C-alpha positions, 0 to 999 in steps of 0.5 A, spaced: 841 437 666 848 440 667 852 435 663 855 440 658 857 445 663 860 440 668 864 437 663 867 444 661 869 445 668 872 439 668 877 440 662 878 447 665 880 444 672 885 439 669 888 444 664 886 440 658 883 446 655 885 453 654 879 456 652 874 460 656 868 457 659 862 462 658 856 462 662 850 467 660 845 469 665 839 472 662 834 475 667 829 481 670 831 486 675 834 481 680 839 480 674 839 487 672 841 489 680 848 486 678 850 484 685 847 477 685 851 476 678 857 479 680 857 475 686 856 469 682 862 471 677 867 472 683 865 465 686 866 462 679 872 466 677 876 465 684 875 457 683 877 456 676 880 463 674 878 469 670 878 470 662 875 477 663 869 481 665 865 478 659 860 481 655 856 487 657 850 492 654 854 498 650 854 504 654 849 505 660 842 502 658 838 504 665 839 508 671 843 505 677 847 500 672 852 496 676 855 491 671 861 489 676 868 489 675 868 495 670 865 502 671 861 505 665 860 512 663 857 515 657 856 522 654 849 526 652 850 524 645 847 517 646 840 514 647 839 507 649 833 503 646 830 497 650 827 491 647 822 491 653 819 497 650 811 497 648 813 497 641 821 495 641 825 498 635 829 492 633 834 489 632 836 487 639 841 482 641 842 478 647 844 484 651 837 486 650 839 494 649 842 498 643 845 504 644 844 509 639 849 515 638 850 521 634 854 528 633 861 529 634 865 527 640 860 523 644 864 518 648 862 511 652 868 509 657 869 503 660 874 503 666 877 496 669 876 496 676 881 489 676 888 492 677 890 487 671 886 490 666 884 487 660 888 484 654 883 484 648 876 487 647 870 486 642 865 491 640 859 489 636 854 494 632 849 494 627 852 496 620 846 500 616 845 505 610 848 512 612 851 509 618 857 513 621 864 512 624 867 511 631 874 511 634 876 506 638 881 508 644 885 504 649 888 508 655 887 514 651 891 512 645 887 511 638 887 504 636 882 504 630 876 507 626 870 503 625 865 505 619 858 502 620 856 504 613 853 499 609 848 497 604 843 493 609 842 493 616 846 487 619 850 486 626 858 486 625 864 485 630 871 487 631 876 483 635 882 487 637 888 486 642 889 492 647 896 490 649 897 487 656 893 490 662 889 495 659 885 499 663 880 504 659 876 503 653 873 509 649 868 509 644 868 516 640 863 518 635 866 522 629 860 525 627 859 523 620 852 519 621 849 515 627 852 509 630 848 503 633 852 499 638 850 492 641 855 490 646 862 490 648 866 484 651 872 485 655 877 479 655 883 477 658 888 472 655 888 464 657 883 460 660 878 461 665 871 463 666 867 468 663 860 470 666 856 474 661 849 477 665 844 481 662 838 483 666 832 488 664 828 491 669 821 489 669 822 483 664 819 476 663 821 470 659 817 473 653 822 478 652 827 473 649 821 473 643 823 481 642 830 479 640 832 478 633 834 470 632 839 471 627 843 476 631 842 472 638 844 466 634 850 470 631 852 472 638 852 465 641 856 462 635 861 466 636 863 464 643 858 458 645 856 458 652 857 452 656 851 454 661 845 459 660 842 461 667 835 463 666 832 468 671 825 470 670 818 469 673 817 474 679 814 479 674 809 474 670 807 472 677 805 479 679 801 480 673 794 479 675 791 478 668 796 473 666 794 467 662 797 462 666 794 456 661 798 460 655 805 461 660 807 454 659 807 454 651 810 460 651 816 458 656 817 452 652 818 456 646 823 461 649 827 455 652 827 452 645 829 458 642 835 458 647 837 450 645 836 452 637 841 458 638 846 454 643 845 447 642 851 445 646 849 449 652 847 446 659 841 450 661 839 452 668 832 455 670 832 459 676 825 459 679 823 466 682 825 468 689 819 469 694 815 475 693 810 478 696 805 484 695 802 489 700 796 493 696 798 500 695 791 503 698 793 499 705 799 503 706 799 510 710 804 513 715 800 511 721 801 504 720 808 503 716 810 497 712 813 493 717 806 493 722 803 488 717 803 481 717 804 476 712 798 471 711 797 466 705 791 467 701 786 462 702 782 458 697 776 463 697 781 469 696 785 466 691 778 465 686 776 472 687 783 475 687 781 480 681 775 483 685 778 483 692 785 486 690 781 492 687 776 493 693 779 497 699 774 494 703 777 487 702 781 482 706 787 483 703 791 489 707 796 484 709 803 481 705 801 476 701 803 472 695 799 474 688 796 468 686 800 467 679 807 466 682 806 459 685 803 457 678 809 460 674 814 457 679 811 450 678 810 451 670 818 453 670 820 447 674 815 442 670 818 444 663 825 444 666 824 437 668 821 435 662 826 438 658 832 435 662 834 441 664 836 443 671 832 447 676 834 451 682 828 453 687 830 460 689 824 461 694 825 454 697 832 456 699 830 463 702 825 459 707 819 457 703 812 462 702 813 468 706 820 468 707 821 474 704 817 478 710 822 475 715 828 477 710 825 484 710 824 484 718 831 481 719 836 486 723 840 487 718 835 486 713 836 481 707 830 484 703 828 491 701 821 493 704 818 492 697 818 484 699 820 483 692 828 485 691 833 483 696 839 487 699 846 486 697 847 481 703 841 477 701 843 477 693 850 475 696 847 469 700 843 467 694 849 467 690 853 463 695 847 458 695 847 457 688 854 456 687 854 451 692 849 447 689 852 447 682 859 445 685 856 440 689 853 437 682 860 438 679 864 435 685 859 429 685 860 428 677 868 428 678 868 423 684 864 419 680 869 419 674 875 418 678 872 411 681 871 409 674 877 404 671 
């Protein structure tokens, strides 16, 4: 399932292509955390070279935003809109957020942490009736002014050279009307890896349906990815009311969207990592979280789970995997296989069902006490394992090609 990606890496390795190889990683809080994808970005760029930080949501889309390789700040003049809202105010692109600004002098600042800086930038926004303007500044010097007023609402983009080794990009409102930003892309000249990652806390695979198909297709056509990594499933699995029968056609539909928007890309589905629940009513100061043991649900508990989880006198005061997590993982695996896509079982790497309990108890710990999210060391270990698995497939293909006459 990684054929197109392996081929692109091979051309990069042999230096027969000067084009960057783009990886697009979409997911939930495990992606939004930034540590997992930052590690993957570093590993790929160390091996194949860096074509820049890549595409980011504009501004600071959520609290504790840690994009990696850049520091992002914004003034109070901006407000982020999320595609994960109860009634999302679209349109949205791949980043899943839109930054709306008004007033005079409001700024968004991106500062490169790479000492080599960047050579080019791309900025995406929405043109609209009554739209305002914003200035582009590079290292404090004004480079351009962009007007977003137009007869209809549509996505637009500007690509601009910043000169070699630029360090800071500033977008500044001029005050003549509202401005709606979609994304910013930071680029270096020459071939290498672009690793674009967009995570939305609490999201499921269904969030792709909240994005505007025309905008997403437009973004992907501009710089087609060689690989799309899809990381969802833990939030779906923790939904006790999930329509499991309806999840499979929904997941197939979202994959079909990606294939239609990026027909040349390989797709890698990451099965959700191990995740456990301890009912809130079980936790108290007398018996801390680490004194509860892990025990899987039996068939009787699974069949009556919706009632038992609401009963404080029930048998579920222990760490356990909610009953829908395994079916979601199995559906993702089955759909990926049937569609000829790659699948990586994150839970299996961790050690199987219940492993996250041991990760949380480890000294130093690899998982957060909530038994869903990982510590920085846990995310880095997971990223290293995934990178190794992908490179194993790449090396096998390369070795096979070398044997052919």
